[in-house]
PyMOL CGO cylinders between C-alpha atoms (Angstrom):
from pymol import cmd
from pymol.cgo import CYLINDER

trace = [
    CYLINDER, -39.12, -10.54, -55.34, -41.95, -9.65, -57.29, 0.3, 1, 1, 1, 1, 1, 1,
    CYLINDER, -41.95, -9.65, -57.29, -42.33, -6.33, -58.97, 0.3, 1, 1, 1, 1, 1, 1,
    CYLINDER, -42.33, -6.33, -58.97, -45.25, -3.97, -59.37, 0.3, 1, 1, 1, 1, 1, 1,
    CYLINDER, -45.25, -3.97, -59.37, -46.44, -6.06, -62.59, 0.3, 1, 1, 1, 1, 1, 1,
    CYLINDER, -46.44, -6.06, -62.59, -46.60, -9.22, -61.05, 0.3, 1, 1, 1, 1, 1, 1,
    CYLINDER, -46.60, -9.22, -61.05, -47.47, -8.37, -57.05, 0.3, 1, 1, 1, 1, 1, 1,
    CYLINDER, -47.47, -8.37, -57.05, -50.68, -8.95, -56.24, 0.3, 1, 1, 1, 1, 1, 1,
    CYLINDER, -50.68, -8.95, -56.24, -53.18, -6.34, -55.57, 0.3, 1, 1, 1, 1, 1, 1,
    CYLINDER, -53.18, -6.34, -55.57, -53.90, -6.35, -51.17, 0.3, 1, 1, 1, 1, 1, 1,
    CYLINDER, -53.90, -6.35, -51.17, -57.01, -6.55, -49.66, 0.3, 1, 1, 1, 1, 1, 1,
    CYLINDER, -57.01, -6.55, -49.66, -58.11, -2.96, -48.18, 0.3, 1, 1, 1, 1, 1, 1,
    CYLINDER, -58.11, -2.96, -48.18, -58.94, -3.19, -44.72, 0.3, 1, 1, 1, 1, 1, 1,
    CYLINDER, -58.94, -3.19, -44.72, -62.44, -2.31, -43.13, 0.3, 1, 1, 1, 1, 1, 1,
    CYLINDER, -62.44, -2.31, -43.13, -62.68, 1.41, -42.70, 0.3, 1, 1, 1, 1, 1, 1,
    CYLINDER, -62.68, 1.41, -42.70, -60.42, 2.15, -45.91, 0.3, 1, 1, 1, 1, 1, 1,
    CYLINDER, -60.42, 2.15, -45.91, -60.62, 2.17, -49.59, 0.3, 1, 1, 1, 1, 1, 1,
    CYLINDER, -60.62, 2.17, -49.59, -58.07, 1.93, -51.81, 0.3, 1, 1, 1, 1, 1, 1,
    CYLINDER, -58.07, 1.93, -51.81, -57.11, 4.64, -53.99, 0.3, 1, 1, 1, 1, 1, 1,
    CYLINDER, -57.11, 4.64, -53.99, -54.83, 5.04, -57.37, 0.3, 1, 1, 1, 1, 1, 1,
    CYLINDER, -54.83, 5.04, -57.37, -52.30, 7.52, -59.10, 0.3, 1, 1, 1, 1, 1, 1,
    CYLINDER, -52.30, 7.52, -59.10, -52.37, 8.93, -62.26, 0.3, 1, 1, 1, 1, 1, 1,
    CYLINDER, -52.37, 8.93, -62.26, -48.71, 9.36, -61.98, 0.3, 1, 1, 1, 1, 1, 1,
    CYLINDER, -48.71, 9.36, -61.98, -48.10, 5.96, -60.43, 0.3, 1, 1, 1, 1, 1, 1,
    CYLINDER, -48.10, 5.96, -60.43, -50.41, 3.67, -62.53, 0.3, 1, 1, 1, 1, 1, 1,
    CYLINDER, -50.41, 3.67, -62.53, -51.17, 0.42, -60.83, 0.3, 1, 1, 1, 1, 1, 1,
    CYLINDER, -51.17, 0.42, -60.83, -50.47, 1.53, -57.46, 0.3, 1, 1, 1, 1, 1, 1,
    CYLINDER, -50.47, 1.53, -57.46, -52.75, 1.38, -54.55, 0.3, 1, 1, 1, 1, 1, 1,
    CYLINDER, -52.75, 1.38, -54.55, -52.66, 2.85, -51.61, 0.3, 1, 1, 1, 1, 1, 1,
    CYLINDER, -52.66, 2.85, -51.61, -55.24, 2.65, -48.81, 0.3, 1, 1, 1, 1, 1, 1,
    CYLINDER, -55.24, 2.65, -48.81, -56.71, 5.35, -47.17, 0.3, 1, 1, 1, 1, 1, 1,
    CYLINDER, -56.71, 5.35, -47.17, -59.50, 6.59, -44.82, 0.3, 1, 1, 1, 1, 1, 1,
    CYLINDER, -59.50, 6.59, -44.82, -62.73, 5.99, -46.77, 0.3, 1, 1, 1, 1, 1, 1,
    CYLINDER, -62.73, 5.99, -46.77, -64.84, 8.68, -44.83, 0.3, 1, 1, 1, 1, 1, 1,
    CYLINDER, -64.84, 8.68, -44.83, -62.24, 11.44, -45.19, 0.3, 1, 1, 1, 1, 1, 1,
    CYLINDER, -62.24, 11.44, -45.19, -62.05, 10.27, -49.35, 0.3, 1, 1, 1, 1, 1, 1,
    CYLINDER, -62.05, 10.27, -49.35, -65.59, 9.93, -49.73, 0.3, 1, 1, 1, 1, 1, 1,
    CYLINDER, -65.59, 9.93, -49.73, -66.43, 13.35, -48.34, 0.3, 1, 1, 1, 1, 1, 1,
    CYLINDER, -66.43, 13.35, -48.34, -63.61, 14.71, -50.14, 0.3, 1, 1, 1, 1, 1, 1,
    CYLINDER, -63.61, 14.71, -50.14, -64.39, 13.07, -53.19, 0.3, 1, 1, 1, 1, 1, 1,
    CYLINDER, -64.39, 13.07, -53.19, -67.82, 14.66, -52.98, 0.3, 1, 1, 1, 1, 1, 1,
    CYLINDER, -67.82, 14.66, -52.98, -66.79, 18.21, -52.53, 0.3, 1, 1, 1, 1, 1, 1,
    CYLINDER, -66.79, 18.21, -52.53, -64.47, 17.78, -55.61, 0.3, 1, 1, 1, 1, 1, 1,
    CYLINDER, -64.47, 17.78, -55.61, -67.07, 16.71, -57.84, 0.3, 1, 1, 1, 1, 1, 1,
    CYLINDER, -67.07, 16.71, -57.84, -69.47, 19.74, -56.58, 0.3, 1, 1, 1, 1, 1, 1,
    CYLINDER, -69.47, 19.74, -56.58, -66.63, 21.97, -57.48, 0.3, 1, 1, 1, 1, 1, 1,
    CYLINDER, -66.63, 21.97, -57.48, -65.24, 21.25, -60.92, 0.3, 1, 1, 1, 1, 1, 1,
    CYLINDER, -65.24, 21.25, -60.92, -66.73, 22.34, -63.73, 0.3, 1, 1, 1, 1, 1, 1,
    CYLINDER, -66.73, 22.34, -63.73, -68.31, 20.09, -66.48, 0.3, 1, 1, 1, 1, 1, 1,
    CYLINDER, -68.31, 20.09, -66.48, -66.15, 21.33, -69.40, 0.3, 1, 1, 1, 1, 1, 1,
    CYLINDER, -66.15, 21.33, -69.40, -62.92, 22.76, -70.43, 0.3, 1, 1, 1, 1, 1, 1,
    CYLINDER, -62.92, 22.76, -70.43, -61.27, 25.24, -69.46, 0.3, 1, 1, 1, 1, 1, 1,
    CYLINDER, -61.27, 25.24, -69.46, -62.02, 24.22, -66.20, 0.3, 1, 1, 1, 1, 1, 1,
    CYLINDER, -62.02, 24.22, -66.20, -60.58, 25.47, -63.16, 0.3, 1, 1, 1, 1, 1, 1,
    CYLINDER, -60.58, 25.47, -63.16, -57.26, 26.30, -61.88, 0.3, 1, 1, 1, 1, 1, 1,
    CYLINDER, -57.26, 26.30, -61.88, -56.18, 23.60, -58.10, 0.3, 1, 1, 1, 1, 1, 1,
    CYLINDER, -56.18, 23.60, -58.10, -55.69, 27.06, -56.60, 0.3, 1, 1, 1, 1, 1, 1,
    CYLINDER, -55.69, 27.06, -56.60, -60.04, 27.42, -57.57, 0.3, 1, 1, 1, 1, 1, 1,
    CYLINDER, -60.04, 27.42, -57.57, -60.67, 24.42, -56.68, 0.3, 1, 1, 1, 1, 1, 1,
    CYLINDER, -60.67, 24.42, -56.68, -59.07, 24.04, -53.65, 0.3, 1, 1, 1, 1, 1, 1,
    CYLINDER, -59.07, 24.04, -53.65, -60.32, 27.79, -52.32, 0.3, 1, 1, 1, 1, 1, 1,
    CYLINDER, -60.32, 27.79, -52.32, -63.63, 26.30, -53.39, 0.3, 1, 1, 1, 1, 1, 1,
    CYLINDER, -63.63, 26.30, -53.39, -63.71, 22.41, -51.32, 0.3, 1, 1, 1, 1, 1, 1,
    CYLINDER, -63.71, 22.41, -51.32, -63.79, 24.39, -47.70, 0.3, 1, 1, 1, 1, 1, 1,
    CYLINDER, -63.79, 24.39, -47.70, -67.36, 24.89, -47.97, 0.3, 1, 1, 1, 1, 1, 1,
    CYLINDER, -67.36, 24.89, -47.97, -68.30, 21.55, -49.11, 0.3, 1, 1, 1, 1, 1, 1,
    CYLINDER, -68.30, 21.55, -49.11, -66.01, 19.19, -46.50, 0.3, 1, 1, 1, 1, 1, 1,
    CYLINDER, -66.01, 19.19, -46.50, -67.50, 18.11, -42.99, 0.3, 1, 1, 1, 1, 1, 1,
    CYLINDER, -67.50, 18.11, -42.99, -65.93, 20.01, -40.32, 0.3, 1, 1, 1, 1, 1, 1,
    CYLINDER, -65.93, 20.01, -40.32, -66.37, 16.96, -38.35, 0.3, 1, 1, 1, 1, 1, 1,
    CYLINDER, -66.37, 16.96, -38.35, -63.97, 15.34, -40.84, 0.3, 1, 1, 1, 1, 1, 1,
    CYLINDER, -63.97, 15.34, -40.84, -61.94, 18.58, -41.58, 0.3, 1, 1, 1, 1, 1, 1,
    CYLINDER, -61.94, 18.58, -41.58, -62.05, 21.07, -38.60, 0.3, 1, 1, 1, 1, 1, 1,
    CYLINDER, -62.05, 21.07, -38.60, -60.43, 24.62, -39.93, 0.3, 1, 1, 1, 1, 1, 1,
    CYLINDER, -60.43, 24.62, -39.93, -59.85, 22.94, -43.46, 0.3, 1, 1, 1, 1, 1, 1,
    CYLINDER, -59.85, 22.94, -43.46, -57.02, 20.28, -41.72, 0.3, 1, 1, 1, 1, 1, 1,
    CYLINDER, -57.02, 20.28, -41.72, -55.71, 18.22, -43.79, 0.3, 1, 1, 1, 1, 1, 1,
    CYLINDER, -55.71, 18.22, -43.79, -57.23, 19.06, -46.61, 0.3, 1, 1, 1, 1, 1, 1,
    CYLINDER, -57.23, 19.06, -46.61, -54.60, 19.83, -49.06, 0.3, 1, 1, 1, 1, 1, 1,
    CYLINDER, -54.60, 19.83, -49.06, -53.29, 16.36, -48.58, 0.3, 1, 1, 1, 1, 1, 1,
    CYLINDER, -53.29, 16.36, -48.58, -56.71, 14.70, -49.42, 0.3, 1, 1, 1, 1, 1, 1,
    CYLINDER, -56.71, 14.70, -49.42, -57.74, 17.60, -52.25, 0.3, 1, 1, 1, 1, 1, 1,
    CYLINDER, -57.74, 17.60, -52.25, -54.22, 16.23, -53.97, 0.3, 1, 1, 1, 1, 1, 1,
    CYLINDER, -54.22, 16.23, -53.97, -54.95, 12.39, -53.44, 0.3, 1, 1, 1, 1, 1, 1,
    CYLINDER, -54.95, 12.39, -53.44, -58.40, 12.58, -54.60, 0.3, 1, 1, 1, 1, 1, 1,
    CYLINDER, -58.40, 12.58, -54.60, -57.56, 14.70, -57.26, 0.3, 1, 1, 1, 1, 1, 1,
    CYLINDER, -57.56, 14.70, -57.26, -54.88, 12.14, -58.45, 0.3, 1, 1, 1, 1, 1, 1,
    CYLINDER, -54.88, 12.14, -58.45, -57.04, 9.16, -57.85, 0.3, 1, 1, 1, 1, 1, 1,
    CYLINDER, -57.04, 9.16, -57.85, -59.88, 10.76, -60.06, 0.3, 1, 1, 1, 1, 1, 1,
    CYLINDER, -59.88, 10.76, -60.06, -57.63, 11.24, -62.92, 0.3, 1, 1, 1, 1, 1, 1,
    CYLINDER, -57.63, 11.24, -62.92, -56.25, 7.85, -62.77, 0.3, 1, 1, 1, 1, 1, 1,
    CYLINDER, -56.25, 7.85, -62.77, -59.99, 6.41, -62.43, 0.3, 1, 1, 1, 1, 1, 1,
    CYLINDER, -59.99, 6.41, -62.43, -60.53, 8.95, -65.75, 0.3, 1, 1, 1, 1, 1, 1,
    CYLINDER, -60.53, 8.95, -65.75, -63.39, 10.97, -63.64, 0.3, 1, 1, 1, 1, 1, 1,
    CYLINDER, -63.39, 10.97, -63.64, -61.38, 14.29, -63.92, 0.3, 1, 1, 1, 1, 1, 1,
    CYLINDER, -61.38, 14.29, -63.92, -59.16, 15.58, -66.82, 0.3, 1, 1, 1, 1, 1, 1,
    CYLINDER, -59.16, 15.58, -66.82, -56.68, 17.93, -66.76, 0.3, 1, 1, 1, 1, 1, 1,
    CYLINDER, -56.68, 17.93, -66.76, -55.46, 20.57, -69.77, 0.3, 1, 1, 1, 1, 1, 1,
    CYLINDER, -55.46, 20.57, -69.77, -51.92, 20.62, -70.95, 0.3, 1, 1, 1, 1, 1, 1,
    CYLINDER, -51.92, 20.62, -70.95, -52.27, 24.65, -70.07, 0.3, 1, 1, 1, 1, 1, 1,
    CYLINDER, -52.27, 24.65, -70.07, -50.69, 26.62, -67.45, 0.3, 1, 1, 1, 1, 1, 1,
    CYLINDER, -50.69, 26.62, -67.45, -51.32, 26.91, -65.13, 0.3, 1, 1, 1, 1, 1, 1,
    CYLINDER, -51.32, 26.91, -65.13, -52.86, 23.49, -64.75, 0.3, 1, 1, 1, 1, 1, 1,
    CYLINDER, -52.86, 23.49, -64.75, -56.67, 23.34, -64.90, 0.3, 1, 1, 1, 1, 1, 1,
    CYLINDER, -56.67, 23.34, -64.90, -59.15, 20.51, -63.99, 0.3, 1, 1, 1, 1, 1, 1,
    CYLINDER, -59.15, 20.51, -63.99, -62.58, 19.85, -65.28, 0.3, 1, 1, 1, 1, 1, 1,
    CYLINDER, -62.58, 19.85, -65.28, -64.89, 16.51, -64.95, 0.3, 1, 1, 1, 1, 1, 1,
    CYLINDER, -64.89, 16.51, -64.95, -64.21, 14.17, -67.88, 0.3, 1, 1, 1, 1, 1, 1,
]
cmd.load_cgo(trace, "trace")
């Protein structure tokens, strides 16, 4: 049985995109590419460019204005997608977090 370090990367199915998680490095999870791309665009629009950044609550409240209603009707599932995209963007070095309480995010 292969461990996480020796496991080969699996191909991502069509219509999916592989996302990472800053909390679990090396693990890639396939998710819907269209949902991910829409949330990523919204996330990068609402995040401040530099510290002190914005709290997660502030970011989430601003995201809804930039999400397509066809994919996120009434904000449905936006919470899960916001967290998944946040962790992926952090893993990829596009988003950074402060070491404050409450946690604040900004573009890296």
